[in-house]
Backbone as CSV, one residue per row, in Angstrom:
resi,resn,N_x,N_y,N_z,CA_x,CA_y,CA_z,C_x,C_y,C_z
1,UNK,107.866,91.670,107.456,107.111,92.615,108.095,105.930,91.750,108.843
2,UNK,105.684,92.066,110.173,104.600,91.439,110.775,103.420,92.396,110.876
3,UNK,102.245,91.842,110.421,100.962,92.634,110.389,100.071,91.973,111.334
4,UNK,99.757,92.674,112.558,98.874,92.096,113.456,97.427,92.490,113.152
5,UNK,97.047,93.674,112.622,95.774,94.015,112.140,95.949,95.248,111.322
6,UNK,95.156,95.338,110.259,95.127,96.480,109.351,95.311,96.007,107.869
7,UNK,95.657,96.910,107.136,95.810,96.745,105.629,97.182,97.104,105.233
8,UNK,97.699,96.261,104.317,99.100,96.551,103.706,98.936,96.371,102.152
9,UNK,99.063,97.427,101.458,99.079,97.411,100.011,100.487,97.498,99.561
10,UNK,100.834,96.783,98.501,102.230,96.849,98.025,102.334,96.813,96.517
11,UNK,103.464,97.251,96.096,103.900,97.280,94.642,105.393,96.970,94.716
12,UNK,105.710,95.702,94.408,107.144,95.233,94.489,107.804,95.181,93.203
13,UNK,108.858,95.992,93.132,109.720,95.968,91.825,110.347,94.566,91.647
14,UNK,110.660,94.237,90.296,111.157,92.886,90.019,112.393,92.389,90.719
15,UNK,113.295,93.424,91.105,114.598,92.987,91.705,114.559,92.998,93.232
16,UNK,113.364,93.004,93.896,113.255,92.965,95.316,112.202,92.002,95.672
17,UNK,112.049,91.749,97.076,111.074,90.857,97.564,110.494,91.356,98.845
18,UNK,109.341,90.813,99.314,108.667,91.285,100.502,108.095,90.016,101.149
19,UNK,107.999,90.057,102.445,107.433,88.969,103.205,106.532,89.634,104.310
20,UNK,105.265,89.242,104.403,104.279,89.697,105.318,103.914,88.499,106.259
21,UNK,104.040,88.580,107.457,103.723,87.494,108.457,102.447,87.929,109.190
22,UNK,101.410,87.129,109.167,100.212,87.293,110.039,100.072,86.163,110.877
23,UNK,99.013,86.072,111.721,98.792,85.031,112.563,98.377,83.664,111.772
24,UNK,97.666,83.951,110.643,97.170,82.890,109.884,98.009,82.425,108.704
25,UNK,98.860,83.343,108.211,99.491,83.005,106.950,100.935,83.754,106.873
26,UNK,101.655,83.295,106.000,102.991,83.832,105.649,102.911,84.200,104.190
27,UNK,102.932,85.498,103.766,102.708,85.936,102.436,104.134,86.307,101.880
28,UNK,104.475,85.811,100.747,105.861,85.992,100.174,105.688,86.445,98.741
29,UNK,106.289,87.593,98.391,106.445,87.983,97.043,107.944,87.917,96.708
30,UNK,108.263,86.850,95.970,109.652,86.567,95.696,110.225,87.422,94.595
31,UNK,111.566,87.464,94.519,112.287,88.194,93.540,112.090,87.588,92.175
32,UNK,111.839,88.402,91.212,111.767,87.891,89.927,113.150,87.765,89.219
33,UNK,113.242,86.766,88.271,114.552,86.624,87.641,114.851,87.725,86.635
34,UNK,115.304,88.851,87.154,115.621,89.941,86.278,117.037,89.786,85.693
35,UNK,117.237,90.066,84.514,118.526,89.984,83.929,118.702,88.644,83.148
36,UNK,117.810,87.709,83.297,117.920,86.489,82.537,117.336,86.709,81.194
37,UNK,117.915,86.114,80.175,117.538,86.260,78.827,116.765,85.005,78.355
38,UNK,115.506,85.258,77.929,114.722,84.310,77.418,114.955,83.855,75.959
39,UNK,114.672,82.635,75.608,114.945,82.174,74.227,113.898,82.641,73.292
40,UNK,112.751,83.205,73.893,111.700,83.739,73.142,111.891,85.251,73.012
41,UNK,111.800,85.725,71.794,111.963,87.178,71.541,110.688,87.683,71.032
42,UNK,110.454,89.068,71.032,109.328,89.689,70.483,108.168,89.666,71.344
43,UNK,106.942,89.544,70.767,105.670,89.647,71.604,105.567,88.566,72.643
44,UNK,106.115,87.389,72.391,106.062,86.255,73.348,107.013,86.222,74.355
45,UNK,107.912,87.136,74.429,109.005,87.224,75.456,108.365,87.566,76.759
46,UNK,108.863,87.050,77.900,108.253,87.317,79.200,108.640,88.758,79.603
47,UNK,107.808,89.493,80.154,108.003,90.809,80.681,108.005,90.855,82.212
48,UNK,108.901,91.621,82.730,108.975,91.790,84.159,108.301,93.082,84.608
49,UNK,107.359,92.974,85.587,106.649,94.170,86.018,106.470,93.994,87.568
50,UNK,106.107,95.123,88.089,105.786,95.027,89.604,104.703,94.134,89.935
51,UNK,104.948,93.473,91.106,103.818,92.593,91.684,103.094,93.498,92.593
52,UNK,101.747,93.557,92.393,100.975,94.489,93.193,99.844,93.543,93.928
53,UNK,99.665,93.956,95.170,98.704,93.127,95.953,98.244,93.918,97.165
54,UNK,97.439,93.180,97.974,96.800,93.739,99.131,96.666,92.636,100.149
55,UNK,97.045,93.004,101.436,96.845,92.072,102.563,96.010,92.750,103.666
56,UNK,94.880,92.085,104.020,94.029,92.693,105.038,93.942,91.776,106.143
57,UNK,94.343,92.171,107.329,94.329,91.285,108.508,93.200,91.876,109.456
58,UNK,92.354,90.991,109.848,91.349,91.326,110.851,91.124,90.223,111.850
59,UNK,90.290,90.339,112.770,90.090,89.354,113.759,89.483,88.111,113.143
60,UNK,88.885,88.068,111.974,88.388,86.933,111.311,89.415,86.175,110.539
61,UNK,90.489,86.761,110.176,91.539,86.096,109.419,92.303,87.056,108.476
62,UNK,92.946,86.512,107.589,93.799,87.277,106.616,93.338,87.109,105.211
63,UNK,93.066,88.187,104.520,92.647,88.207,103.076,93.920,88.660,102.288
64,UNK,94.235,87.858,101.243,95.333,88.202,100.358,94.764,88.348,98.913
65,UNK,94.984,89.429,98.255,94.578,89.759,96.939,95.689,90.067,96.089
66,UNK,95.826,89.464,94.913,96.786,89.806,93.896,96.190,90.624,92.754
67,UNK,96.690,91.791,92.590,96.224,92.687,91.552,97.073,92.452,90.237
68,UNK,98.370,92.170,90.407,99.173,91.811,89.277,100.375,91.100,89.810
69,UNK,100.583,89.859,89.077,101.679,89.052,89.413,101.308,87.899,90.403
70,UNK,102.289,87.071,90.756,102.079,85.935,91.660,102.521,86.157,92.964
71,UNK,101.721,85.727,93.961,101.980,85.898,95.394,101.891,84.423,96.090
72,UNK,102.890,84.103,96.823,102.956,82.783,97.502,102.251,82.988,98.903
73,UNK,101.345,82.168,99.212,100.716,82.257,100.570,100.867,80.919,101.233
74,UNK,101.591,80.938,102.358,101.813,79.662,103.158,100.929,79.817,104.364
75,UNK,99.760,79.121,104.500,98.910,79.131,105.621,99.439,78.296,106.723
76,UNK,99.229,78.806,107.998,99.624,78.101,109.186,98.819,76.748,109.159
77,UNK,99.450,75.625,109.217,98.850,74.276,109.155,97.981,74.038,107.896
78,UNK,98.185,74.810,106.908,97.450,74.638,105.701,98.410,74.508,104.439
79,UNK,97.778,73.980,103.273,98.610,73.824,102.155,99.111,75.194,101.534
80,UNK,100.312,75.230,101.072,100.824,76.448,100.451,100.118,76.701,99.068
81,UNK,99.907,77.955,98.707,99.209,78.274,97.540,100.008,79.435,96.846
82,UNK,99.812,79.543,95.525,100.341,80.577,94.783,99.119,81.267,94.066
83,UNK,98.829,82.479,94.339,97.653,83.171,93.759,98.188,84.068,92.663
84,UNK,97.572,84.166,91.517,97.924,84.928,90.353,97.148,86.151,90.281
85,UNK,97.338,87.003,89.283,96.605,88.204,89.063,95.149,88.068,89.105
86,UNK,94.465,88.866,89.921,93.006,88.783,90.008,92.405,87.820,90.952
87,UNK,93.346,86.971,91.622,92.821,85.916,92.521,92.953,86.459,93.843
88,UNK,92.247,85.784,94.885,92.268,86.130,96.257,92.311,84.874,97.054
89,UNK,92.715,85.015,98.353,92.671,83.857,99.188,92.421,84.407,100.575
90,UNK,91.516,83.734,101.344,91.255,84.171,102.675,91.648,82.909,103.634
91,UNK,92.544,83.203,104.543,92.920,82.260,105.551,92.256,82.653,106.927
92,UNK,91.269,81.818,107.238,90.455,82.125,108.476,91.307,81.843,109.777
93,UNK,90.942,82.436,110.855,91.545,82.208,112.167,91.401,80.758,112.592
94,UNK,90.410,80.111,112.155,90.144,78.701,112.582,91.076,77.643,111.933
95,UNK,91.797,78.112,110.914,92.675,77.226,110.228,92.111,76.641,108.947
96,UNK,91.056,77.414,108.232,90.557,77.019,107.070,90.919,78.174,106.053
97,UNK,90.759,77.740,104.797,91.065,78.808,103.735,89.959,78.709,102.669
98,UNK,89.740,79.798,101.964,88.761,79.855,100.852,89.299,80.715,99.778
99,UNK,89.067,80.266,98.591,89.591,81.080,97.377,88.365,81.684,96.675
100,UNK,88.234,83.000,96.843,87.350,83.814,96.046,85.903,83.610,96.246
101,UNK,85.379,82.504,96.811,83.951,82.401,96.923,83.423,82.044,98.245
102,UNK,84.295,82.116,99.270,83.855,81.758,100.598,83.034,82.805,101.276
103,UNK,82.242,82.449,102.198,81.334,83.318,102.960,82.177,84.401,103.675
104,UNK,83.277,83.971,104.290,84.139,84.885,105.010,84.736,85.944,104.039
105,UNK,85.094,85.530,102.833,85.590,86.504,101.909,84.633,87.430,101.455
106,UNK,83.389,86.966,101.290,82.308,87.984,100.887,82.016,88.997,102.054
107,UNK,82.066,88.461,103.285,81.926,89.465,104.390,83.034,90.467,104.515
108,UNK,84.170,89.985,104.225,85.291,91.035,104.229,85.250,91.898,103.052
109,UNK,84.762,91.483,101.902,84.530,92.458,100.769,83.443,93.345,101.083
110,UNK,82.413,92.941,101.803,81.334,93.876,102.186,81.843,94.945,103.090
111,UNK,82.776,94.574,103.988,83.255,95.683,104.908,84.134,96.593,104.039
112,UNK,84.874,96.123,103.159,85.613,97.044,102.262,84.752,97.902,101.391
113,UNK,83.632,97.323,100.897,82.716,98.089,100.121,82.125,99.188,100.889
114,UNK,81.708,98.966,102.153,81.108,99.994,103.028,82.123,101.093,103.365
115,UNK,83.434,100.685,103.548,84.452,101.674,103.791,84.679,102.532,102.535
116,UNK,84.629,101.980,101.392,84.833,102.647,100.179,83.619,103.601,99.891
117,UNK,82.437,103.123,100.178,81.306,104.078,100.021,81.265,105.316,100.972
118,UNK,81.665,105.012,102.176,81.829,106.135,103.208,82.909,107.149,102.706
119,UNK,84.003,106.590,102.288,85.141,107.441,101.814,84.647,108.283,100.597
120,UNK,83.973,107.569,99.664,83.477,108.205,98.480,82.462,109.332,98.774
121,UNK,81.557,109.123,99.754,80.615,110.113,100.191,81.409,111.307,100.714
122,UNK,82.393,110.993,101.511,83.149,112.091,102.174,83.729,113.019,101.032
123,UNK,84.429,112.410,100.111,85.100,113.155,99.043,84.081,113.953,98.210
124,UNK,82.946,113.283,97.904,81.866,113.913,97.185,81.308,115.083,97.829
125,UNK,81.065,114.999,99.131,80.501,116.163,99.938,81.562,117.277,99.992
126,UNK,82.816,116.960,100.195,83.905,117.925,100.232,83.997,118.722,98.866
127,UNK,83.785,117.930,97.783,83.903,118.592,96.418,82.733,119.484,96.218
128,UNK,81.621,119.056,96.649,80.372,119.876,96.471,80.509,121.259,97.213
129,UNK,80.971,121.069,98.485,81.163,122.270,99.306,82.138,123.126,98.777
130,UNK,83.244,122.580,98.289,84.325,123.521,97.592,83.788,124.218,96.400
131,UNK,83.015,123.469,95.533,82.574,124.125,94.313,81.520,125.194,94.709
132,UNK,80.737,124.867,95.683,79.735,125.903,96.097,80.368,127.077,96.643
133,UNK,81.400,126.882,97.440,82.181,128.069,98.003,82.728,128.901,96.873
134,UNK,83.433,128.394,95.879,83.991,129.137,94.787,82.979,129.809,93.856
135,UNK,81.835,129.118,93.596,80.880,129.648,92.720,79.782,130.501,93.311
136,UNK,79.484,130.120,94.604,78.348,130.715,95.314,78.680,131.888,96.108
137,UNK,78.300,131.886,97.357,78.324,133.113,98.216,79.823,133.291,98.819
138,UNK,80.600,132.238,98.715,81.991,132.248,99.388,82.985,133.004,98.591
139,UNK,84.204,132.557,98.759,85.353,133.243,98.030,85.298,132.909,96.505
140,UNK,85.733,133.902,95.834,85.782,133.787,94.340,87.107,133.103,93.967
141,UNK,87.159,132.246,93.019,88.258,131.508,92.541,89.209,132.525,91.811
142,UNK,90.496,132.520,92.178,91.395,133.416,91.491,91.533,133.023,89.986
143,UNK,91.217,131.794,89.564,91.432,131.365,88.208,90.068,131.644,87.351
144,UNK,89.087,132.126,88.010,87.808,132.436,87.338,86.974,131.174,87.137
145,UNK,87.270,130.142,87.832,86.641,128.938,87.688,85.200,128.781,88.343
């Protein structure tokens, strides 16, 4: 899939794979070895679960975050990296990359935080209006709520 701008969130099951191509990076979630039997049994046995992540493409670059599992990121003219659960990588449009602490990454997170706060305020306002309508002067709830 080619992502020119926007956000792509994914949850990839173990027996499939996905590839996201942006201007700055090539993001690959590879197929896990499902059906192989480990020599380790019990609590130490490897478990296979969905790989979950987020790719955000803006005019500043590409932000890749791994929520669960490993994601391979091949930057254009940059060293390939594998990010694990909880890690993030920002590939800037100028051909640099930063892991988790770069200024560009913080700016991108600030934009996401602002968007989340606006969305939260929208839902809170809608909930307050709905409750006021059911309990106040508006329509009565059929459930007696």
